C-alpha positions as CSV (number, residue, x, y, z in Angstrom):
1,M,108.1,83.0,25.6
2,V,106.6,83.1,29.1
3,R,107.6,80.9,32.0
4,S,104.4,78.9,32.1
5,E,105.3,77.0,35.3
6,L,105.9,80.2,37.2
7,L,102.5,81.6,36.1
8,K,100.7,78.4,37.0
9,D,102.4,78.1,40.4
10,R,101.5,81.7,41.2
11,M,97.9,81.1,40.3
12,K,97.9,78.1,42.5
13,E,99.5,80.1,45.3
14,L,96.7,82.7,45.1
15,N,94.1,79.9,44.6
16,L,93.0,81.4,41.3
17,K,91.5,79.5,38.4
18,Q,92.1,80.3,34.8
19,D,88.5,81.3,34.2
20,Y,88.6,83.8,37.0
21,V,91.9,85.3,35.7
22,A,90.6,85.4,32.1
23,D,87.5,87.2,33.3
24,K,89.5,89.8,35.1
25,M,91.6,90.3,32.0
26,K,88.5,90.5,29.7
27,M,89.6,87.6,27.6
28,A,88.3,84.1,26.9
29,Q,89.6,81.3,29.2
30,S,90.8,79.4,26.1
31,T,92.8,82.4,24.9
32,L,94.5,82.8,28.3
33,N,95.3,79.1,28.3
34,L,96.9,79.3,24.9
35,K,99.0,82.3,26.0
36,I,100.1,80.7,29.3
37,N,101.2,77.6,27.4
38,N,103.1,79.7,24.8
39,A,100.8,78.8,21.9
40,R,100.0,82.5,21.5
41,A,102.0,85.6,22.6
42,F,100.9,88.0,25.3
43,T,100.8,91.7,24.4
44,I,102.6,94.1,26.7
45,E,99.2,95.4,27.9
46,E,98.1,91.8,28.7
47,M,101.3,91.1,30.6
48,F,100.7,94.1,32.9
49,K,97.0,93.1,33.3
50,L,98.1,89.6,34.3
51,G,100.7,91.0,36.6
52,N,98.1,93.0,38.4
53,V,95.7,90.1,38.7
54,L,98.6,87.9,40.1
55,K,99.9,90.8,42.3
56,L,103.4,90.6,40.7
57,E,106.1,93.2,41.4
58,D,108.1,94.6,38.5
59,D,111.0,92.3,39.1
60,Q,108.7,89.3,39.1
61,L,107.1,90.5,35.8
62,R,110.6,90.5,34.2
63,E,111.3,87.0,35.6
64,Y,107.9,85.6,34.5
65,F,107.9,87.1,31.0
66,F,111.5,88.1,30.0
67,A,114.1,86.3,32.0
68,T,114.7,83.5,29.5
69,R,115.3,85.8,26.6
70,L,117.6,88.1,28.6
71,A,119.6,85.2,29.9
72,K,120.1,83.9,26.3
73,R,121.1,87.3,25.1
74,K,123.6,87.8,28.0
75,N,125.2,84.4,27.3
76,S,125.4,85.2,23.6
77,W,127.0,88.6,24.3
78,E,129.5,87.1,26.7
79,R,130.6,84.5,24.1
80,K,131.4,87.4,21.6
81,R,133.7,89.1,24.0
């Protein structure tokens, strides 16, 4: 699950519209919208493409795409100790 609000905020920060981002990613705007809103999953390749369009650093990519899952796993692991 992606952190939709972070992606949307970054697009606003860069003054980018979904149709522009979708075009750069070679996908339909409707598909990008579904993926940003967690109705469909991003592939790894799409995550990197979006990261390039949004000029994200590696640590930001993790935060935008993986932080929620990692935090849940960490909390689960700590409870088992």
